[in-house]
C-alpha positions as CSV (number, residue, x, y, z in Angstrom):
1,M,0.0,0.0,0.0
2,I,3.0,2.3,0.5
3,V,3.1,3.3,-3.2
4,Y,-0.6,4.3,-3.2
5,I,-0.4,6.1,0.1
6,T,2.7,8.0,-1.1
7,G,1.1,8.9,-4.4
8,T,-2.1,10.0,-2.8
9,L,-0.3,12.2,-0.2
10,I,1.8,13.9,-2.9
11,S,-1.3,14.5,-5.1
12,V,-3.2,15.9,-2.1
13,L,-0.3,18.2,-1.2
14,F,-0.1,19.7,-4.8
15,A,-3.9,20.0,-4.9
16,Y,-3.7,21.9,-1.6
17,I,-1.1,24.3,-2.9
18,S,-3.0,24.8,-6.1
19,S,-6.2,25.6,-4.2
20,H,-4.6,28.0,-1.8
21,I,-2.0,29.7,-4.0
22,E,-4.4,32.7,-4.5
23,N,-4.0,33.5,-0.8
24,T,-0.3,34.2,-1.4
25,D,0.3,38.0,-1.2
26,S,3.8,38.0,-2.6
27,L,2.7,36.9,-6.1
28,E,1.2,38.9,-8.9
29,I,-2.3,37.9,-10.2
30,S,-0.9,36.5,-13.4
31,A,1.7,34.5,-11.5
32,K,-1.0,33.1,-9.1
33,R,-3.0,31.9,-12.1
34,M,-0.1,30.2,-13.7
35,S,1.1,28.6,-10.4
36,K,-2.4,27.4,-9.8
37,K,-2.5,25.6,-13.1
38,I,1.0,24.2,-12.7
39,F,0.3,22.7,-9.3
40,A,-3.1,21.4,-10.5
41,I,-1.2,19.5,-13.2
42,L,1.4,18.3,-10.8
43,S,-1.4,17.0,-8.5
44,V,-2.5,14.7,-11.3
45,L,0.8,13.2,-12.0
46,P,1.6,10.9,-9.0
47,L,-1.6,8.9,-9.2
48,L,-1.6,9.0,-13.0
49,L,2.0,7.6,-13.2
50,I,1.2,4.8,-10.7
51,M,-1.8,3.8,-12.8
52,A,0.0,4.2,-16.1
53,F,3.2,2.3,-15.5
54,R,1.9,-0.7,-13.7
55,H,2.4,-4.3,-14.7
56,G,0.2,-7.2,-13.7
57,V,-1.8,-4.9,-11.5
58,G,-5.6,-5.1,-11.7
59,T,-7.8,-8.2,-12.0
60,D,-8.2,-7.8,-15.8
61,F,-4.7,-6.6,-16.6
62,F,-3.7,-9.6,-18.7
63,S,-7.2,-9.7,-20.4
64,Y,-6.6,-6.2,-21.6
65,S,-3.1,-7.0,-22.7
66,Q,-4.5,-9.9,-24.8
67,I,-7.2,-7.6,-26.3
68,F,-4.4,-5.2,-27.3
69,L,-2.3,-8.0,-28.8
70,Y,-4.9,-10.1,-30.5
71,G,-8.1,-8.1,-30.6
72,S,-11.6,-9.0,-29.4
73,E,-15.1,-8.9,-30.9
74,H,-16.5,-8.5,-27.4
75,V,-15.3,-5.0,-26.7
76,E,-17.0,-1.8,-27.6
77,V,-16.1,0.1,-30.8
78,G,-14.5,3.0,-29.0
79,Y,-12.1,0.8,-27.0
80,A,-11.3,-1.3,-30.1
81,F,-10.6,1.9,-32.1
82,L,-8.2,3.1,-29.3
83,N,-6.3,-0.2,-29.4
84,N,-6.1,-0.2,-33.2
85,L,-4.9,3.4,-33.1
86,L,-2.1,2.6,-30.7
87,H,-1.1,-0.4,-32.8
88,H,0.0,2.1,-35.5
89,F,2.7,3.4,-33.2
90,T,3.7,0.4,-31.0
91,N,3.2,-3.2,-30.3
92,D,3.8,-2.8,-26.6
93,Y,0.5,-3.6,-24.7
94,H,1.6,-1.3,-21.9
95,S,0.7,1.6,-24.1
96,I,-3.0,1.0,-23.7
97,F,-2.6,1.2,-19.9
98,I,-0.7,4.5,-20.2
99,V,-3.2,6.1,-22.5
100,S,-6.1,4.8,-20.4
101,A,-4.6,6.3,-17.2
102,V,-4.2,9.6,-19.0
103,I,-7.8,9.6,-20.0
104,I,-9.2,8.5,-16.6
105,C,-7.0,10.6,-14.3
106,G,-6.9,13.5,-16.7
107,C,-10.7,13.7,-17.0
108,Y,-11.3,13.1,-13.3
109,F,-8.9,15.8,-12.1
110,Y,-10.0,18.3,-14.8
111,V,-13.6,18.1,-13.7
112,I,-12.6,18.0,-10.0
113,Y,-10.9,21.4,-10.4
114,K,-13.8,22.7,-12.5
115,E,-16.6,21.6,-10.3
116,S,-15.4,20.8,-6.7
117,V,-15.5,23.5,-4.0
118,N,-12.7,21.6,-2.3
119,P,-10.3,19.8,-4.8
120,V,-8.2,18.4,-1.9
121,Y,-11.2,16.6,-0.5
122,S,-12.3,15.4,-3.9
123,V,-8.9,13.9,-4.6
124,L,-9.0,12.0,-1.3
125,M,-12.5,10.8,-2.2
126,F,-11.3,9.6,-5.6
127,V,-8.9,7.2,-3.9
128,L,-10.9,6.4,-0.7
129,C,-14.2,5.6,-2.5
130,R,-12.3,3.0,-4.4
131,D,-12.7,4.5,-7.9
132,Y,-9.0,4.9,-8.4
133,F,-8.4,1.2,-7.6
134,I,-11.4,-0.1,-9.5
135,A,-10.2,1.8,-12.5
136,M,-7.2,-0.4,-12.7
137,N,-9.5,-3.3,-13.2
138,G,-12.7,-2.0,-14.9
139,M,-10.6,0.1,-17.3
140,R,-13.2,0.4,-20.1
141,Q,-16.0,1.3,-17.6
142,Y,-13.9,4.0,-16.0
143,I,-12.8,5.5,-19.3
144,S,-16.5,5.8,-20.1
145,T,-17.2,7.3,-16.6
146,A,-14.3,9.8,-17.0
147,I,-15.6,10.9,-20.4
148,V,-19.2,11.4,-19.1
149,M,-17.9,13.6,-16.3
150,L,-16.8,16.0,-19.0
151,A,-20.5,16.4,-19.9
152,I,-21.6,17.4,-16.4
153,P,-21.0,21.1,-16.8
154,Y,-23.1,21.0,-20.1
155,V,-25.9,19.2,-18.3
156,K,-26.0,21.9,-15.6
157,R,-26.3,24.5,-18.3
158,K,-28.8,22.4,-20.3
159,E,-26.6,22.4,-23.4
160,W,-28.0,19.1,-24.4
161,V,-26.3,18.7,-27.8
162,K,-22.8,19.0,-26.4
163,A,-23.7,16.7,-23.5
164,A,-25.2,14.2,-25.9
165,V,-22.1,14.1,-28.1
166,I,-19.8,13.5,-25.1
167,F,-22.2,10.8,-23.8
168,A,-22.2,9.1,-27.2
169,I,-18.4,8.9,-27.1
170,A,-18.5,7.5,-23.6
171,F,-21.1,4.9,-24.6
172,M,-18.7,3.6,-27.3
173,F,-16.3,2.6,-24.5
174,H,-18.7,0.8,-22.1
175,R,-22.5,0.3,-22.5
176,S,-23.1,0.4,-18.8
177,V,-22.7,4.2,-18.9
178,I,-26.3,4.3,-20.0
179,V,-27.2,4.3,-16.3
180,F,-26.3,8.0,-16.4
181,L,-29.3,8.6,-18.6
182,F,-31.5,7.4,-15.8
183,M,-29.6,9.5,-13.3
184,F,-30.0,12.6,-15.5
185,L,-33.8,11.8,-15.8
186,L,-34.0,11.9,-12.0
187,Y,-32.1,15.1,-12.1
188,L,-34.7,16.8,-14.3
189,V,-37.6,15.5,-12.2
190,D,-38.2,16.9,-8.7
191,I,-38.3,13.8,-6.5
192,N,-38.5,14.8,-2.9
193,P,-36.8,12.7,-0.2
194,M,-40.1,11.1,0.9
195,V,-40.9,9.9,-2.6
196,G,-37.3,8.8,-3.0
197,A,-37.4,6.8,0.2
198,V,-40.7,5.1,-1.0
199,M,-39.0,4.3,-4.3
200,F,-36.1,2.7,-2.6
201,F,-37.9,0.6,0.0
202,G,-40.7,-0.3,-2.5
203,T,-38.1,-1.5,-5.0
204,L,-36.3,-3.4,-2.2
205,I,-39.5,-5.1,-1.0
206,F,-40.9,-5.9,-4.5
207,S,-37.5,-6.5,-6.2
208,N,-38.6,-9.6,-8.1
209,T,-41.6,-7.8,-9.6
210,V,-39.4,-4.8,-10.5
211,L,-36.8,-7.0,-12.1
212,R,-39.5,-8.6,-14.4
213,L,-40.4,-5.1,-15.5
214,I,-36.9,-3.8,-16.3
215,L,-35.3,-7.0,-17.6
216,P,-36.6,-6.6,-21.2
217,I,-35.2,-3.0,-21.2
218,L,-31.8,-4.2,-19.9
219,Q,-31.7,-7.0,-22.6
220,R,-32.9,-4.6,-25.3
221,F,-29.9,-2.3,-24.8
222,G,-27.4,-5.2,-24.4
223,F,-27.1,-4.0,-20.9
224,Y,-24.9,-6.4,-19.0
225,T,-26.2,-9.2,-21.2
226,D,-23.0,-11.2,-20.6
227,Y,-23.4,-11.0,-16.9
228,F,-27.1,-12.0,-17.0
229,S,-26.3,-15.0,-19.1
230,F,-24.3,-16.5,-16.3
231,N,-27.6,-17.5,-14.7
232,S,-30.6,-18.6,-16.6
233,I,-33.1,-17.2,-14.1
234,F,-31.3,-13.8,-14.1
235,R,-30.7,-13.9,-10.3
236,N,-27.8,-13.4,-8.1
237,V,-26.8,-17.0,-7.2
238,D,-26.0,-16.1,-3.6
239,S,-29.0,-13.8,-3.3
240,T,-26.7,-11.4,-1.4
241,F,-27.6,-7.9,-0.5
242,N,-24.8,-5.4,-0.2
243,W,-25.5,-3.8,3.1
244,M,-22.2,-2.1,3.4
245,Y,-22.5,0.2,0.4
246,T,-26.2,0.5,0.7
247,L,-25.7,2.0,4.2
248,I,-23.1,4.5,2.8
249,F,-25.5,5.6,0.1
250,L,-28.3,5.8,2.7
251,C,-26.2,8.1,4.8
252,F,-25.6,10.4,1.8
253,F,-29.3,10.3,1.1
254,I,-30.1,11.4,4.7
255,I,-27.5,14.2,4.5
256,L,-29.1,15.5,1.3
257,A,-32.6,15.0,2.6
258,Y,-31.7,17.0,5.7
259,E,-30.7,20.0,3.5
260,Y,-33.2,19.4,0.7
261,K,-34.0,23.1,0.4
262,N,-30.4,23.7,-0.5
263,V,-30.5,20.7,-2.9
264,K,-33.4,22.1,-4.8
265,Q,-31.6,25.4,-5.3
266,S,-28.2,23.9,-6.3
267,K,-27.7,22.1,-9.6
268,E,-24.6,20.4,-8.2
269,L,-26.4,19.0,-5.1
270,K,-29.3,17.9,-7.2
271,L,-27.0,16.0,-9.5
272,M,-25.4,14.3,-6.4
273,Y,-28.9,13.6,-5.0
274,S,-29.9,12.0,-8.3
275,A,-26.7,9.9,-8.3
276,V,-27.3,8.7,-4.7
277,L,-31.0,7.8,-5.4
278,T,-29.9,5.9,-8.6
279,S,-27.3,4.0,-6.5
280,L,-29.9,3.1,-3.9
281,L,-32.4,1.8,-6.5
282,I,-29.6,-0.3,-8.0
283,M,-28.6,-1.6,-4.6
284,S,-32.2,-2.4,-3.7
285,L,-32.1,-4.9,-6.6
286,S,-28.8,-6.4,-5.7
287,S,-30.3,-9.6,-4.2
288,V,-32.0,-10.4,-7.5
289,L,-29.6,-9.0,-10.1
290,P,-26.3,-10.8,-10.9
291,L,-23.6,-9.7,-8.5
292,M,-21.7,-7.9,-11.3
293,S,-24.7,-5.5,-11.8
294,Q,-23.6,-3.7,-8.7
295,R,-20.8,-2.3,-11.0
296,L,-23.5,0.2,-12.1
297,T,-23.1,2.1,-8.8
298,W,-19.4,2.6,-9.6
299,H,-20.5,5.2,-12.2
300,M,-22.4,7.2,-9.5
301,N,-19.3,7.5,-7.3
302,S,-18.1,10.3,-9.7
303,L,-20.8,12.6,-8.4
304,L,-19.9,11.9,-4.8
305,I,-16.3,12.7,-5.6
306,L,-17.3,16.1,-7.1
307,Y,-20.0,17.3,-4.8
308,S,-19.5,15.7,-1.4
309,P,-17.5,18.8,-0.2
310,L,-20.4,21.0,-1.3
311,A,-23.0,18.8,0.4
312,V,-21.1,19.0,3.7
313,K,-20.5,22.7,3.3
314,S,-24.2,23.4,2.8
315,I,-25.1,22.2,6.3
316,H,-25.8,25.2,8.4
317,D,-24.6,23.7,11.7
318,K,-20.8,24.0,11.3
319,R,-20.1,21.4,14.0
320,I,-22.2,18.8,12.2
321,S,-20.6,19.9,8.9
322,K,-17.1,19.3,10.2
323,I,-18.0,16.0,11.8
324,L,-19.5,14.8,8.6
325,E,-16.5,16.0,6.6
326,F,-14.2,13.7,8.5
327,A,-16.8,10.9,9.0
328,I,-17.3,10.5,5.2
329,L,-13.6,10.1,4.6
330,I,-13.1,7.7,7.6
331,A,-16.1,5.6,6.6
332,F,-14.8,5.1,3.0
333,A,-11.3,4.4,4.4
334,L,-12.6,1.8,6.8
335,V,-14.4,0.1,3.9
336,T,-11.8,0.5,1.1
337,I,-8.5,-0.1,2.8
338,P,-9.4,-3.6,4.2
339,L,-10.9,-4.5,0.8
340,I,-7.8,-3.6,-1.1
341,I,-5.5,-5.3,1.4
342,N,-7.6,-8.4,1.1
343,G,-7.1,-8.6,-2.6
344,N,-10.1,-6.6,-4.0
345,Q,-9.3,-5.5,-7.6
346,D,-5.9,-7.3,-7.4
347,V,-3.9,-4.1,-7.1
348,L,-1.5,-5.5,-4.5
349,P,1.4,-6.1,-4.6
350,Y,2.2,-3.2,-6.9
351,Q,4.6,-3.8,-9.7
352,S,5.8,-1.3,-12.3
353,I,6.9,-2.1,-15.8
354,W,10.5,-1.7,-14.6
355,S,10.1,-4.0,-11.6
356,S,8.3,-6.8,-13.5
């Protein structure tokens, strides 16, 4: 874990300097602006380089290397195009991991600095909510998530054509990104917390009925068809319910419900609220959907990364705000660190292309 801890701390340090450089009285305005950008770029590099120059790190690392070397008819057209493009320059499969890291970390950090009221907090969330580690396994899915994040400012401004173009590009890398359409629909509809709670608990109680209603839609869009085909009755074999992450999303739901007046007045908080509600509805079906369908909630973490600092800041009671600020990070750390140490995503032990 030492390489990840070191990379995270260096990224956080540079993010802090970038966020606070404007408070430096000794610098001219132009120098402050330039320094802010330089340190923002520097904050991306540690985590980007760790992700880019890895070898054998991530559950599907060698699957992706085989796709690069020999191709696959089972990958989306965008990802296939990216592999073919790189083939014109090199036959080294590490190139796909380098480019993917640039896309994922580049897009995440770009939108963090554009949207987050506290980039330092958002960088910590990027690592602690497991997105950074999962991206080393679910690479195609996280390329698509990273690209969709670029559309968020356009969604806020209702510039639908630009948002649709970005979404279409993201869809070409992983079809599961279509879950964002449902999230954006919830964003456009005013669903108060009481209705949201009824939707969650109703879906939880009547999950089998809900599944029968949505399954044709999932199959129609080729939505996780491969995962569904593992089980002929389209059920999670273990019938497990993921209480751990459901409780985390419930806590976010309660925080946003507590300050729902602020949520209604803030496009950012309403986006986060929609993402949390989407995740809860997915988790409420986790006992009947295949286990891998819980990957859909990974997409929604991007909104938590961007807007958790704003959600905490919007709470009027500053004592509660400060407690929640630390509690959220601690909660994710207590969940993520043991998972990673126990082999989740297969990112330990870390090996670089030079140490392999």
